[in-house]
C-alpha positions as CSV (number, residue, x, y, z in Angstrom):
1,M,21.8,-4.5,9.7
2,S,21.8,-7.5,12.1
3,P,20.3,-10.9,11.2
4,A,17.4,-10.3,13.5
5,E,16.5,-7.2,11.4
6,F,16.5,-9.0,8.1
7,N,14.4,-12.1,8.0
8,P,13.1,-12.7,4.4
9,R,9.8,-14.3,4.0
10,P,10.5,-18.1,3.6
11,G,10.1,-19.2,0.0
12,S,11.1,-22.1,-2.1
13,L,13.4,-21.6,-5.0
14,Y,12.1,-24.8,-6.6
15,G,8.5,-24.6,-5.3
16,A,7.3,-23.3,-1.9
17,V,7.9,-26.1,0.6
18,D,7.2,-26.2,4.3
19,L,10.2,-27.7,6.1
20,G,8.1,-30.1,8.2
21,A,6.3,-31.3,5.1
22,R,9.6,-32.0,3.4
23,K,11.1,-34.1,6.2
24,Q,9.9,-37.4,4.7
25,A,11.3,-36.5,1.3
26,L,14.5,-35.4,2.9
27,E,15.0,-38.7,4.7
28,A,14.4,-40.6,1.4
29,Q,17.1,-38.3,-0.2
30,A,19.4,-39.2,2.6
31,R,19.0,-42.9,2.0
32,R,19.9,-42.4,-1.7
33,E,22.9,-40.3,-0.9
34,A,24.1,-42.9,1.6
35,A,23.8,-45.7,-1.0
36,A,25.6,-43.6,-3.6
37,A,28.4,-43.0,-1.0
38,Q,28.8,-46.7,-0.5
39,A,29.8,-47.1,-4.1
40,G,32.8,-44.9,-3.5
41,A,36.2,-46.0,-2.2
42,G,35.8,-47.2,1.4
43,G,32.1,-46.5,1.3
44,A,32.7,-42.8,1.7
45,A,31.5,-40.1,-0.6
46,P,34.2,-37.7,-1.9
47,A,34.1,-34.3,-0.2
48,G,32.7,-31.6,-2.3
49,P,34.0,-28.0,-2.5
50,A,33.4,-25.8,0.4
51,V,33.0,-22.7,-1.8
52,I,31.5,-22.5,-5.3
53,D,30.8,-19.8,-7.7
54,V,27.3,-19.7,-9.1
55,T,25.9,-18.2,-12.3
56,D,22.4,-17.7,-13.7
57,Q,22.9,-20.9,-15.7
58,T,24.1,-23.1,-12.8
59,F,21.9,-21.7,-10.0
60,S,19.3,-24.5,-10.3
61,T,21.8,-27.3,-9.9
62,E,24.4,-25.7,-7.7
63,V,22.1,-24.1,-5.2
64,V,18.5,-25.5,-5.5
65,E,19.4,-29.1,-6.1
66,R,22.5,-29.0,-3.8
67,S,20.3,-27.6,-1.0
68,M,18.2,-30.8,-1.1
69,R,21.2,-32.5,0.4
70,V,23.1,-29.9,2.5
71,P,22.4,-26.3,3.6
72,V,23.7,-23.7,1.2
73,I,24.7,-20.3,2.3
74,L,24.3,-17.8,-0.6
75,D,26.6,-14.8,-0.7
76,L,25.4,-12.1,-3.1
77,W,28.2,-9.6,-3.8
78,A,29.8,-7.4,-6.5
79,T,33.3,-6.4,-7.3
80,W,32.7,-2.7,-6.5
81,C,31.1,-3.4,-3.1
82,G,33.5,-2.5,-0.3
83,P,31.5,-4.3,2.5
84,C,31.4,-7.4,0.3
85,K,35.2,-7.5,0.3
86,Q,35.1,-7.5,4.1
87,L,32.3,-10.2,4.5
88,S,33.3,-12.7,1.7
89,P,36.6,-13.8,3.2
90,I,34.9,-14.4,6.6
91,L,32.2,-16.6,4.9
92,E,34.9,-18.5,2.9
93,K,36.9,-19.1,6.1
94,L,33.9,-20.4,8.0
95,A,32.8,-22.6,5.0
96,T,36.2,-24.3,5.1
97,E,35.9,-24.8,8.8
98,A,32.4,-26.3,8.4
99,N,34.0,-29.3,6.6
100,G,31.0,-30.0,4.5
101,R,28.2,-29.3,7.0
102,W,27.2,-26.5,4.7
103,V,28.4,-25.0,1.4
104,L,29.0,-21.4,0.5
105,A,27.7,-20.4,-2.9
106,K,28.9,-17.0,-4.2
107,V,26.9,-14.9,-6.8
108,D,28.3,-11.9,-8.5
109,V,25.0,-9.9,-8.9
110,D,26.4,-7.7,-11.7
111,A,27.3,-10.7,-13.8
112,N,24.2,-12.7,-12.9
113,P,21.3,-10.3,-12.7
114,Q,18.6,-12.9,-13.0
115,I,19.4,-14.4,-9.7
116,A,19.4,-11.1,-7.9
117,Q,16.0,-10.2,-9.6
118,A,14.5,-13.5,-8.7
119,L,15.5,-13.2,-5.0
120,R,14.5,-9.5,-5.0
121,V,17.9,-8.4,-3.7
122,Q,17.8,-4.7,-2.8
123,S,21.3,-4.2,-1.4
124,I,24.6,-6.0,-1.1
125,P,26.1,-7.9,0.5
126,T,23.1,-10.1,1.1
127,V,23.5,-13.5,2.6
128,L,20.7,-16.1,2.5
129,A,20.5,-19.6,4.0
130,I,19.0,-22.1,1.6
131,F,17.8,-25.5,2.6
132,Q,15.7,-28.0,0.7
133,G,15.2,-25.4,-2.0
134,Q,13.8,-22.9,0.5
135,A,15.2,-19.5,1.7
136,I,15.1,-19.8,5.5
137,T,16.7,-16.6,6.7
138,G,19.4,-14.2,6.0
139,F,21.1,-10.8,6.6
140,Q,22.3,-7.7,4.8
141,G,25.5,-5.8,5.2
142,A,29.0,-6.7,6.5
143,L,29.0,-8.3,9.9
144,P,32.1,-9.1,12.1
145,E,33.2,-12.7,12.2
146,A,31.7,-13.3,15.6
147,Q,28.3,-12.3,14.5
148,V,28.4,-14.2,11.3
149,R,29.6,-17.3,13.3
150,Q,26.7,-16.8,15.7
151,W,24.2,-16.5,12.9
152,L,25.5,-19.7,11.2
153,D,25.3,-21.6,14.5
154,Q,21.6,-20.5,14.9
155,V,20.9,-21.6,11.3
156,M,22.4,-25.0,11.8
157,Q,20.6,-25.4,15.2
158,A,17.3,-24.6,13.6
159,L,17.9,-27.1,10.8
160,A,19.3,-29.8,13.0
161,Q,15.9,-31.6,13.5
162,Y,15.4,-31.8,9.8
163,L,18.9,-33.1,8.9
164,P,18.7,-36.9,8.6
165,P,21.2,-39.1,10.4
166,A,24.2,-40.1,8.3
167,Q,24.3,-43.6,9.9
168,G,21.7,-46.2,10.9
169,A,19.3,-48.6,9.3
170,E,17.5,-45.9,7.3
171,A,20.7,-44.6,5.8
172,Q,21.8,-48.1,4.9
173,R,18.6,-49.1,3.1
174,P,19.4,-49.9,-0.6
175,A,18.5,-47.1,-3.0
176,D,16.9,-47.4,-6.4
177,P,19.7,-47.0,-8.9
178,D,17.4,-45.2,-11.3
179,L,16.5,-42.6,-8.7
180,V,20.2,-42.0,-8.0
181,A,20.9,-41.7,-11.7
182,A,18.0,-39.3,-12.2
183,E,19.2,-37.0,-9.5
184,E,22.7,-37.0,-10.8
185,A,21.4,-36.2,-14.3
186,V,19.4,-33.2,-12.9
187,Q,22.6,-31.9,-11.2
188,K,24.4,-32.1,-14.6
189,G,21.5,-30.4,-16.4
190,D,20.7,-33.5,-18.5
191,L,17.0,-33.3,-18.3
192,D,16.4,-36.0,-20.9
193,A,18.4,-38.5,-18.9
194,A,16.7,-37.5,-15.7
195,E,13.3,-37.8,-17.2
196,A,14.1,-41.3,-18.6
197,A,15.4,-42.5,-15.3
198,Y,12.4,-41.2,-13.3
199,Q,10.1,-42.8,-15.9
200,R,11.8,-46.2,-15.4
201,V,11.1,-46.0,-11.7
202,L,7.4,-45.2,-12.4
203,D,7.1,-48.0,-14.9
204,R,8.1,-50.4,-12.1
205,S,6.4,-48.6,-9.2
206,P,3.7,-46.2,-10.5
207,K,3.1,-44.8,-7.0
208,D,6.7,-43.9,-6.2
209,A,6.4,-40.5,-4.6
210,D,10.0,-39.5,-5.2
211,A,9.9,-40.3,-8.8
212,K,6.6,-38.5,-9.4
213,M,7.9,-35.4,-7.7
214,G,11.2,-35.6,-9.6
215,L,9.5,-36.1,-12.9
216,A,7.2,-33.1,-12.4
217,G,10.2,-31.0,-11.3
218,V,12.0,-31.9,-14.5
219,G,9.0,-30.9,-16.5
220,L,8.9,-27.5,-14.8
221,L,12.6,-27.0,-15.4
222,R,12.2,-27.9,-19.1
223,R,9.2,-25.6,-19.6
224,T,11.0,-22.6,-18.1
225,Q,14.2,-23.0,-20.0
226,G,14.9,-20.0,-22.2
227,L,12.0,-17.9,-20.9
228,D,12.5,-14.2,-20.2
229,P,10.8,-13.7,-16.7
230,A,10.4,-9.9,-17.2
231,K,8.9,-10.3,-20.7
232,V,6.5,-13.1,-19.5
233,L,5.4,-11.0,-16.5
234,R,4.7,-8.0,-18.7
235,E,2.7,-10.1,-21.1
236,A,0.8,-11.7,-18.3
237,V,-0.3,-8.3,-17.1
238,E,-1.2,-7.1,-20.6
239,R,-3.0,-10.3,-21.6
240,P,-4.8,-11.7,-18.6
241,D,-6.9,-14.0,-20.7
242,D,-4.0,-15.5,-22.7
243,I,-3.9,-19.0,-21.4
244,D,-0.4,-19.9,-22.6
245,V,1.1,-16.7,-21.2
246,Q,-0.6,-17.2,-17.8
247,L,0.6,-20.8,-17.7
248,K,4.2,-19.7,-18.4
249,S,3.9,-17.0,-15.7
250,A,2.7,-19.6,-13.2
251,D,5.6,-21.9,-14.1
252,L,8.1,-19.0,-13.4
253,E,6.4,-18.1,-10.2
254,M,6.6,-21.7,-9.1
255,L,10.3,-21.9,-10.0
256,S,11.1,-18.7,-8.1
257,G,9.4,-19.9,-4.9
258,A,6.0,-18.1,-5.2
259,A,4.0,-21.4,-5.3
260,E,0.9,-19.8,-3.7
261,S,0.9,-17.0,-6.3
262,A,1.2,-19.5,-9.1
263,F,-1.6,-21.6,-7.7
264,N,-3.9,-18.5,-7.2
265,R,-3.2,-17.3,-10.7
266,L,-4.3,-20.6,-12.3
267,I,-7.3,-21.1,-9.9
268,D,-8.5,-17.6,-10.9
269,L,-8.1,-18.6,-14.5
270,V,-10.1,-21.8,-13.9
271,R,-12.9,-19.6,-12.6
272,R,-12.8,-17.4,-15.8
273,T,-12.6,-20.2,-18.4
274,A,-14.8,-23.1,-19.6
275,G,-14.6,-26.2,-21.7
276,E,-11.2,-27.2,-23.2
277,E,-9.5,-24.0,-21.9
278,R,-10.6,-24.7,-18.3
279,D,-9.4,-28.3,-18.6
280,K,-6.0,-27.2,-19.9
281,V,-5.5,-24.9,-17.0
282,R,-6.7,-27.5,-14.5
283,L,-4.4,-30.1,-15.8
284,H,-1.4,-27.7,-15.7
285,L,-2.2,-26.8,-12.1
286,L,-2.4,-30.5,-11.1
287,G,1.0,-30.9,-12.7
288,L,2.4,-28.1,-10.5
289,F,1.0,-29.8,-7.5
290,E,3.1,-32.8,-8.2
291,T,6.3,-30.8,-7.9
292,L,5.7,-30.7,-4.1
293,P,5.2,-33.4,-1.5
294,V,1.6,-34.7,-1.3
295,D,1.2,-33.4,2.2
296,D,2.5,-29.9,1.5
297,P,0.1,-27.4,3.2
298,T,0.2,-25.0,0.2
299,V,-1.0,-27.8,-2.1
300,A,-3.7,-28.9,0.3
301,K,-5.1,-25.3,0.4
302,A,-4.9,-24.9,-3.3
303,R,-6.7,-28.2,-3.9
304,R,-9.6,-27.0,-1.8
305,Q,-9.7,-23.7,-3.7
306,L,-9.6,-25.6,-7.0
307,A,-12.5,-27.7,-5.9
308,N,-14.6,-24.6,-5.0
309,A,-13.7,-23.0,-8.4
310,L,-14.8,-26.1,-10.3
311,F,-17.9,-26.9,-8.4
């Protein structure tokens, strides 16, 4: 199957995010990365690995968070898959040639079924391009190197306008050390440290958009730790009026990229509840809004629907 025949519906792995809406946040991220790089020897950041192995436990940091800084190409494979053995070496070779412009993240779907389930993988090999927490495009099946190279070129060309410059005044602007510390803590999976660092930023600058979005994202990651998605989904279907179950289901939908579904679930619940229960759902929904940029179109639409549901 060629890339043109397989174009998955774009969806965020951290919360559905339109690329244009994320440009401002991306530029802010670039400033912080540049400042962190200046702290290294000679002002240059150490090169990261071109190829990484990803598990269910490391997916959030190694793919979602990493894709906030650099495009991540996700290779979903299995040891028994013949075509995978043809495609993977090609991807690894091209990742090395890319010299950091993108990173190859490899997922053994047999050993890590949660990732395959969340991404609705139907066959392997499956390759997805992830950027800013969002699945942009992809293909299925083993392709020859020339076609894979062409596909990668198209991906990078499509993302070029959203990739911030590595040099210039914007990149040299000093970064808030607490924001840098918070993002490093998230990458390490230390949610307590990340939360504390984001809160320090907000204590100084209550309107800081990056810190607000980061703190809300930490809360989402914390609430979904240890949840069994299949079990929660089943309970959500069986108990449509169970507030706590519906909130958990919305959190998992948000984390898997189905932000609109999460918002619709809670807006429908607002319509069917009253008093303290309605307020609990409303506040939870507002918290999910904060995991996305304020100008995200999905949030704008949901806010209008929430207003109609309330009034």
